[in-house]
C-alpha positions, -999 to 999 in steps of 0.1 A, spaced: -453 -76 -29 -435 -101 -7 -435 -91 30 -401 -107 38 -367 -94 28 -345 -109 1 -310 -120 14 -299 -136 -18 -277 -106 -25 -253 -121 1 -254 -159 -7 -278 -184 -22 -280 -203 11 -257 -215 39 -242 -241 16 -232 -216 -10 -195 -223 -19 -189 -185 -20 -191 -186 18 -160 -208 21 -143 -187 -7 -148 -156 14 -134 -173 45 -103 -183 25 -99 -148 13 -99 -134 48 -75 -161 60 -51 -151 32 -54 -114 38 -45 -114 75 -9 -128 71 -4 -106 41 -12 -75 61 9 -87 90 39 -91 66 32 -56 52 34 -40 87 67 -57 94 82 -50 59 99 -17 67 85 0 36 80 37 36 49 50 54 30 60 23 33 25 8 23 8 41 -6 31 46 -19 27 11 -16 -10 9 -28 -15 44 -59 6 37 -67 -16 7 -63 -48 27 -84 -36 56 -111 -24 32 -113 -58 16 -111 -76 50 -138 -54 65 -161 -57 36 -158 -95 33 -161 -101 71 -191 -77 71 -208 -96 43 -205 -129 61 -216 -114 95 -245 -95 80 -259 -126 63 -258 -145 96 -272 -116 116 -300 -107 92 -311 -143 90 -311 -146 128 -330 -113 131 -361 -130 116 -353 -166 127 -334 -163 160 -328 -201 165 -317 -207 129 -288 -233 134 -268 -226 102 -270 -188 108 -258 -194 144 -229 -216 132 -219 -191 106 -220 -163 132 -198 -184 155 -172 -187 127 -173 -150 120 -168 -142 156 -138 -165 159 -123 -148 128 -130 -114 143 -103 -120 168 -73 -120 144 -91 -94 122 -95 -72 153 -59 -76 162 -49 -67 127 -69 -35 129 -53 -27 162 -19 -33 148 -26 -10 119 -37 17 144 -5 12 164 15 16 132 -3 49 125 1 59 161 39 53 158 41 81 132 46 116 144 17 140 136 39 157 110 49 125 93 13 114 91 2 147 76 30 145 51 19 110 40 -17 121 37 -9 152 17 13 132 -7 -13 105 -16 -47 109 -32 -58 76 -17 -47 86 18 -62 121 15 -96 104 8 -94 86 42 -74 113 61 -99 117 89 -100 80 95 -62 79 97 -61 107 122 -87 90 143 -66 58 141 -37 77 155 -59 89 184 -73 54 189 -38 40 193 -37 56 228 -67 35 238 -56 0 230 -49 -29 253 -13 -40 256 -4 -62 226 5 -91 249 -30 -94 263 -53 -81 235 -57 -115 219 -68 -131 251 -92 -102 258 -108 -106 224 -110 -144 227 -125 -143 262 -151 -118 250 -165 -145 226 -176 -165 256 -183 -134 276 -201 -103 265 -207 -116 229 -222 -148 242 -244 -129 267 -256 -106 239 -265 -136 217 -283 -153 245 -303 -121 253 -315 -118 217 -325 -155 217 -345 -151 249 -362 -120 235 -371 -135 201 -383 -168 214 -403 -157 245 -439 -165 242 -464 -144 261 -496 -159 276 -522 -134 263 -559 -140 266 -556 -178 264 -531 -179 235 -493 -179 232 -480 -149 212 -445 -137 204 -433 -109 226 -430 -85 196 -467 -91 187 -479 -84 223 -458 -52 225 -474 -42 193 -508 -42 210 -497 -10 229 -511 8 199 -544 -10 197 -575 12 197 -591 -10 225 -580 3 259 -586 -32 275 -564 -48 249 -536 -24 257 -539 -29 294 -541 -67 291 -511 -68 268 -490 -47 292 -498 -69 321 -492 -101 301 -458 -86 289 -447 -79 325 -457 -113 336 -439 -130 308 -406 -113 317 -406 -133 349 -398 -163 328 -365 -149 316 -356 -122 342 -328 -142 358 -308 -150 326 -315 -115 313 -300 -100 345 -270 -123 341 -265 -111 305 -267 -74 315 -243 -79 345 -219 -98 323 -218 -73 295 -214 -43 317 -188 -61 338 -167 -68 307 -172 -32 297 -156 -20 330 -127 -44 325 -121 -33 289 -120 5 297 -92 -2 322 -72 -21 296 -79 6 270 -71 36 292 -106 52 293 -118 69 325 -153 56 320 -176 37 297 -193 70 289 -159 85 279 -153 55 256 -187 60 241 -182 97 234 -147 90 219 -162 63 196 -190 88 187 -166 115 177 -183 137 203 -173 157 233 -187 159 269 -194 196 263 -219 187 236 -236 161 257 -239 184 287 -254 211 266 -280 188 252 -290 172 285 -292 206 301 -318 217 275 -336 184 277 -340 185 315 -354 221 312 -381 208 288 -394 179 310 -422 200 326 -437 205 291 -435 168 282 -451 159 316 -479 184 308 -485 166 275 -486 132 292 -510 143 319 -533 159 293 -533 127 272 -541 108 304 -571 131 309 -583 124 274 -582 87 280 -600 90 314 -570 87 338 -567 108 369 -531 102 381 -510 107 349 -507 84 319 -502 47 326 -473 32 307 -496 10 288 -513 40 272 -481 59 262 -488 47 226 -526 47 227 -541 61 196 -565 90 200 -597 88 180 -601 112 150 -634 128 158 -661 101 161 -643 77 139 -621 49 154 -583 54 151 -573 47 116 -551 17 107 -531 14 75 -522 -14 52 -486 -17 41 -496 -6 6 -513 25 21 -482 32 41 -461 29 10 -482 54 -10 -481 79 19 -443 77 20 -440 80 -17 -463 110 -18 -451 129 12 -414 122 13 -412 125 -25 -421 162 -20 -386 167 -5 -371 153 -37 -384 129 -63 -353 109 -59 -365 100 -24 -398 86 -37 -380 66 -64 -356 52 -38 -385 42 -14 -404 26 -42 -374 6 -52 -369 -6 -16 -405 -19 -14 -404 -34 -49 -371 -52 -45 -378 -68 -11 -355 -47 11 -380 -48 39 -392 -75 63 -425 -62 76 -446 -82 100 -440 -98 135 -438 -135 137 -424 -162 161 -386 -162 162 -384 -126 148 -368 -99 170 -389 -70 181 -384 -33 172 -370 -20 139 -337 -14 123 -319 -7 91 -287 -25 80 -264 -14 52 -255 -39 26 -224 -22 13 -211 -47 -12 -242 -41 -34 -249 -5 -22 -283 -15 -7 -299 -17 27 -323 -40 46 -350 -28 69 -367 -48 96 -400 -36 111 -429 -52 131 -457 -35 112 -492 -37 128 -509 -9 109 -507 21 132 -497 56 121 -466 50 144 -457 21 122 -459 43 91 -436 67 109 -412 38 117 -410 29 81 -401 65 72 -375 65 100 -358 33 89 -359 42 52 -342 75 62 -313 54 74 -314 36 41 -313 70 23 -283 79 44 -266 47 33 -273 57 -3 -258 91 2 -226 75 14 -223 50 -15 -190 49 -32 -170 61 -2 -143 39 14 -159 18 41 -139 36 69 -155 69 58 -190 55 60 -189 49 97 -212 77 108 -209 81 145 -240 72 165 -253 107 171 -252 117 134 -264 83 123 -299 93 133 -300 125 113 -317 112 82 -341 90 100 -354 118 122 -355 142 93 -378 117 74 -400 114 105 -403 152 107 -410 156 70 -438 130 73 -453 144 105 -454 180 91 -467 169 57 -496 150 73 -507 180 94 -511 202 63 -548 209 56 -559 182 81 -594 187 96 -593 200 132 -607 168 147 -578 149 132 -550 173 141 -551 162 177 -543 126 168 -515 135 144 -499 158 170 -501 129 195 -483 105 172 -455 130 168 -453 138 205 -453 101 214 -421 97 194 -405 129 208 -414 118 243 -397 85 238 -366 101 222 -362 128 248 -378 117 281 -375 79 278 -340 81 264 -329 102 293 -344 76 317 -323 49 298 -292 71 302 -298 74 339 -305 37 343 -273 26 324 -253 51 345 -266 36 377 -261 0 365 -225 7 356 -219 23 390 -235 -5 409 -216 -32 388 -183 -17 401 -190 -34 435 -214 -63 428 -238 -82 404 -271 -64 404 -301 -86 412 -334 -86 393 -350 -66 420 -322 -40 420 -325 -36 382 -362 -32 384 -359 -5 410 -332 13 392 -354 13 361 -384 27 381 -361 54 397 -349 65 363 -385 67 350 -394 88 380 -366 112 373 -375 117 337 -412 112 334 -421 126 368 -458 130 374 -465 125 337 -467 88 344 -491 71 367 -468 57 394 -489 25 397 -483 16 360 -447 21 350 -424 -4 333 -399 -21 356 -386 -44 329 -376 -19 303 -340 -30 309 -349 -65 296 -370 -50 267 -343 -28 251 -316 -46 233 -293 -15 233 -280 -22 268 -267 -55 256 -243 -46 227 -207 -54 237 -183 -25 234 -212 -1 228 -222 15 260 -248 43 262 -265 36 230 -292 60 241 -281 97 240 -275 95 202 -312 92 197 -319 124 216 -291 140 197 -305 127 164 -340 140 170 -330 175 180 -302 178 155 -326 165 128 -352 191 137 -324 218 135 -315 206 100 -352 205 91 -355 242 102 -328 250 76 -348 231 50 -378 252 58 -358 284 54 -340 275 22 -364 252 4 -354 229 -25 -320 246 -27 -312 228 6 -315 193 -8 -279 190 -22 -266 205 11 -286 180 30 -273 150 10 -238 163 13 -242 166 50 -253 129 52 -223 119 30 -199 137 53 -211 123 86 -182 99 89 -156 124 77 -152 147 107 -159 153 144 -196 157 152 -193 194 162 -174 202 129 -200 183 108 -227 203 125 -208 235 120 -208 228 82 -245 236 82 -243 265 107 -252 246 139 -233 249 172 -240 217 191 -219 228 220 -244 256 228 -275 247 249 -293 274 230 -293 253 199 -309 224 217 -334 247 234 -344 261 200 -351 225 187 -370 216 219 -391 248 216 -405 234 183 -417 204 203 -430 225 232 -450 246 206 -467 213 195 -474 204 232 -491 238 237 -513 232 206 -520 196 218 -531 208 252 -553 235 238 -570 211 214 -574 185 242 -589 211 265 -614 220 238 -624 184 234 -627 178 271 -648 209 276 -671 198 247 -678 164 263 
């Protein structure tokens, strides 16, 4: 099995003549669409033909951009990929203006006229939700006379800062024990069984950020500054309001979720302190031991080969449906996954859809921990979600961020619960810890990121934030979320430089969707436990419908009220139950020592 992914489904290489043919196609479609909007034809004809053109345009531009971005994800300084991405970004300006013009056209129709058009056309009925959202979006567009210049300036503004940030992250070498290692490899040592390795890696990581902290701060300030400018031009009250609008989600849902999360923090802190005790710490858990593996009995913490991880996923996720096992096996066999860390490769993990061939590509930085096995389950859950949406128009595959985490979290939960069945008592503690590590990150750490981003945006309204300010805001946010669960002497002041989510132009607050996804996914899993195999078709249809309605209405289709704090409390109670069991088992181990 090859451990790098296959991108030949896009193009043979950067000299493939199909690249130029696709650019020619896009350059021909744009004036064609502009002429259509000015033609004066009846609304049904304009909407049908416009939808076809935009579908082709979006698909072709996405194919070019994905080839460049996926190449850069594993080779950040690849010159042809960077040049191709520059060309795609330049073309995104007229393409973006065309999309805005189409939204303005839809917005110019009365609600009655739009509904009449949708009802009279099978093609328009299939994208009815997207058309209604386009009408809403028309109220949040910059004035036509300035939008081109806003888009063009962003290429050398937020987009350039985002590219620079990724290059800094992927090319940073860390001085670790006398050798130079990629940042992603050093961060991977947070799961090493040797406590001195974890501590040394953490200290080396923090020291390495000093090499890039000034340009990283400039990138963050530039991106958030542009975000504040854009919301004024687009008539949003705040960057958070823009993010909620783009997520098809309302403030009531967000408030209900955060209320329940804050109520649960004492339980999470209890888990962190108890894990700290197990590892010999007196003042809470140091940040460098958040992902420390706990030994299973007298044996050292188990590590896994990729093939072992593959077989675990096939066996355990295949119990949900054999189709899932076949799908995962196909992904491994056909090189959909780029597995290991290496110089020039970005950190973390993600899944990208490859819509033109109904496939996905998954990036991980696999080092052999159980957490890495869980990460594979998570990202392959995204890939399964993409599969469930196959055949839909592209505009109906745009699952909003909160719902986009449903399948990934569901897979993680399936795996975690499957591994616990019939496990010996001395191994249960370790399995619980792996699951609670993830839940802590997605509830507690994500809330700290939400607080940090809120504070950065507020500060940026008056001035550029210095490196020291950003570090302090990060520590303040960690204090408010982790509390006394973390050792105050060993927190992570550079998490703002570590997490790429802060640096995505036009996508503020890419944090709360993870908490939503975890807790919503657990709510969906509870329905699976209640209904068994008969729930599988309902689940797959839920995934298929994620881009077809508002978040609250998609949730309502499976009997979940996301505007009620009680739903979120119920999901969190399942985690708190695991914390209670973890603490009980930990106390038993400590008392036996």
